[in-house]
C-alpha angles and dihedrals in degrees: 000000000000127000128231124197116204116191133199098022109174111252094238092052091050090049091052092051091048090051091051091049091053092046091050093042093238135129115257093253092051091049091052089048090052091048092050093048091050092047093050093046094052117098113261114250116242118255087227131069122245092261092054091047091053091045090055091056091066116071113239093241090064094055116104134161088269092039089219109094118194115244115237102214102144091153092057115076120227122254119285109229097181 
C-alpha cells in the first residue's frame, strides 16, 4: 500500500476524525481510508441547482413567457370521455 502525507490539517478536523476512529474502533489511518472511500463512492453533486437542471430538460424552442406552449395536434383527435 502507498502512503499519503497530508499537511496543515485544522486541529478541529483532526479531532473529529480521531473521535470517529475511536467510535468505530479503528486506527486513525483506517478511519481516514474509510472516509476517503465513502467520499469517492458518493455520487457527485451537480454543478447546477435543481431549477437549472429542470430548465435544461426543456428544449429552448418550447420556452415561452407562460412556459406552457399549446400543442398543435390538429390531426390527433381529443380524448373520448363517453
